[in-house]
N, C-alpha and C positions, 0 to 999 in steps of 0.2 A: 725793903721788900723787894724792889725791882733787882737789886744785885742778887738777893737770894734765889730768885726765880731763874736768872741768868746762869748762876752757878749750878743749880739743879739741872737745867737743860743741858748744860756742858757736860756735866758727869753722866747724865743718861746717854748722850751721844757717844761719849768715851767708852762707856760700858758696852754699847752695841758695836762700836768699832772693834774693841778688843774681843769681843765674843765672835764676831765675824772672822777676824783673823785667826783666832784659836781654832775655830771650826774647820777652816780650810787647812791650817797647819796639821791638825790632828788627823784629818781624813787622809792627806797625802802621806803623812808619816806611817800610818797604819798600812797603807798600800805598799810603801817602800820596804818595810821590814817583813812583809809577808810574801814577797815575790818568789822566794827560793825555798826549795824543799831539800833539807839535808837528810841523807840516809847513812846508816852505819855509824852514827855518832854514839860514843859511850853515854851511858846514863848520867854521868856526872857533868856532861856538857849540855848547857841550855841553848838550843838553837835560836830562840827568841832574843836572849841576851847577846848572843853572837851577832845576829843581824843588827841589833840596836847599836852595838859598839862599832860596827862597820859603817852604819848610817851616820852616827855622831862624830866618830874619830877618823874614819877612813881606813882603819886597820884594827885588828885583834891579834892576840897571840895564843897559839895552841901548844901546850906543853903537858909535862907529866909531873905530879907531885904526890908521892905515895903517903906523905904525912896527913893529907886531906882526905884520904880514901874512906876512912870510916865515917866521916861526917856527910860526904856526898855520894856514897855508893859508887865510887870509881876513882881512878888515879889520874884521868885526863881532864884538862880544863881548857876553856877558851875565854880569855878575859880581856880587859883593856890593857893597853901597853904604852909605855913610853920608850922611845928609841933614841939612840945617840952612838957616840963613839965612831970607830973607823968604819968606812964604807968599803964594800968589795967592789970588783970591776963593774958589777951591775948596779951599784949604788944602794945595795941592800946593807943597812946597818947591822953590825955584829952585836952590839951591845943592846939588850932589850930588858925591860923590867915589867913584869906582870903586877897588876894591882887591882884592888877592890875597894869599894866605899867603906867596908868594915875595918880597914887598916891593913888587910893582907897585902904583901908585896914580896916578890921573889926576883932575884937577879938571874938572867938567862943569856944565852948566846946562840949563835947559829947551829951549834952542835946538839942542843937539847930542846930546841923550840922552832916553830914555823910561824912566820908572820903571814897572816891572811890580809890581803889588801882588798879594799872595796871596788876599785876599778883600775883601769889601765894607767891612769894618771895618779893613782894612790891618794885620792882626795875623798872627802866625805860627800854624802848627798844632802847634808843639813843646810848648807847655805843656798843650794838650788831649790830645796823645798820651801825655804823661807822666801825666796824670790817669787816663786809661783803663788804661794799663799798670800803674799802682799798684793800681787796683781789681781788675784781673785777677790780679795777683801775690798780692794778699792772699787772695783766694778760693781760688786754685790751691793755695797753701801750707796754707790751712786744711783743704782736702780731703786733703792729704798727712798732716796731723797726725790727722784723724779716721780715715783708713784705717789709720794706724799704731796708733791707739787700739783698733781692733778686734783687733789682734794682741797687745796687751798691756794688757787691761783689768783687771789684777789687781795687788794689792799683796801682797808675800810677807813673812810674819812668820816669823822664826826665832831661834834662839839666836845670840848674838854670835860664838861659835865657828864657826857654820855660815855666816856672812855671805860670806866669800870663796868658799866652795863655791857658794853660791846665785848669786853674781855670775858665776862661771864658767859655770854651767849656763844662766843667763839669756843669756849671751853667745852660747852655741851656739843657744838658742832664737831670739834676735834675728837671728842670721846665716843663718837659714833652713835649718839642718842637719836632714837627714831623721831622724837618730837623736840622742838625747842620752844621754851616757854618764855614769854616776856610780859611785863606789866601792861596794863592798858594805857598807862601814861607814856609808853615808850614813843618817842618822836621819830617815826619811820621816814618822815619827809626830810629830816635833818641828817639822814645818813646817806652816804654815797659810797659805792663800791667800784673799785677800779680793776679790771681785769689785767693781771700781769702777763698773761699769755705764755705760761710755761709749756713748752712743746713736749709732747709724749715720745720719748726715745727709749723707754725701757725695753721695747722689743729688740731693738738694735743692740742695746747694752747686753741683753741676754744672749744674743748671737755672739757677741765679743767674748762673753764669760765662757761660753761653750767652746770657743777656739782656744782660749787660754787653757781651759781644762784639758782639752785634747792634747795641747802641746806638753802639759804636765804628764799626762799618761804616756805619751811618746817617749818622753824622757825617762820614765820608769820601765819602758818596754812593755806596756799594756796595750792590747789591741783596741783600737778606737777608729772612728770614721772622722778624719780631719777635713771635712767639707760640709758646706751648708746646702749642697744640692738637693733639690726636692725630688728629683727623679732617681731611679735605681742606678747603681754604679755598675760599670762594665768591668771586666776582669783586669784590664790594664791599669784602671784607676785604683782597684783594690790592691794590686801589686805595688804601685807607687806609695800608697798609704801605709802598707805594712813593711816596706823596706827600711825605713827609718826606725820603726818600732823594733824590728829584729836586730838592727845594728846596735841599738841602745841596749838590748839584752845582753849581747856578747860582751860589751864593755865591762859589765860587772860579773857575768857568768864565768868568762874565761879565766879571770883572777881567782875565783873561787875554786874552779876545777884545777888550776895550777897548784893551789895550796893543798887540795885533796891528794894530789900525786905525791908531794913532798911529805905530807903527814903520813900517808900509807907506807912510804918507803922508810921513814925514820922510825915509826913506831909499830910497824907490822899490823896496821889496822886496815880496814876496807870502808873507808868513808868516801861518799860521793855526794854530788849536789846537782840538781836540775832546776830549771825554770818551771814554776807551777803552771799547769795547764790552764788556759782561760778559754772563754768561748771562741770559736772560729770567728774571725772577722767577717767573712762573707755572710754568715748568719745574722751578725749584728747589722750589717749594712743592707740586708734584705736583698742580696744579690741572688739571682737565679743561677741555674746550672750554666756553665760556660762551655761553648763548643770549641773545637780544635783551632778555629780560626780567630779565637779571641772574642767572638760574638756572644750574645746572651740568648738563651733559649727561653721559652715560656715555662712557667713553674708547672 
């Protein structure tokens, strides 16, 4: 019976751990693949799948296949790719193979396709999102444990013949029941409770979680206020906070723009991409109007 209860508690904790990690991973992934707005793409190109391939693989391939035009209402596609073979002077591979999970694959080269890279280092975002999701999950679950510790910061000492009774009473307490009922024969005098003194640090952990979340947003190029200051920010502080955010945007945006230029030149299209507009950081931070000397005026 004891082992069964331990196993149940273990699997409940594991389930919550898994759900917490998946929660943060999915949230960051959704943000990562929705940051860019593609314009002028042919109807046969799915911008969501394009961004998902860049997110997971660090690259995608843009090409033309007239044989698929009837099924997808167009001749152009952006799919996952495998690269290999000889490199040019800029280390771009000449051999590429477009493929899909339905079994489709086609051999391509630098004369009939364009590789779209995710960022300047030609790497994916997947590993970084996993990194941030794990840190957020660790802090999140630690907060849960600390909050739970405020509810049960005691050790109960009792006679062996009272153990089952104490477990049943504790189950009522742990289940948030408004009243706890015991028999009139319950030996209250034989029960001793020791306060384990679990400190409340959930508020500090929450601040840490916010800092990690802001780091993740900065990595994605999303405006955020990376500070825990209570007062309003001045213009110089806002500029510092947004500098890293803007720089992170360019690491991915520039490679997409470069690919658009090559696509347009090779296929005669008019494809473009921009970073989606988000709320101005100064509004998020509650910053008032800034005067010419960098000071702040009243609202």
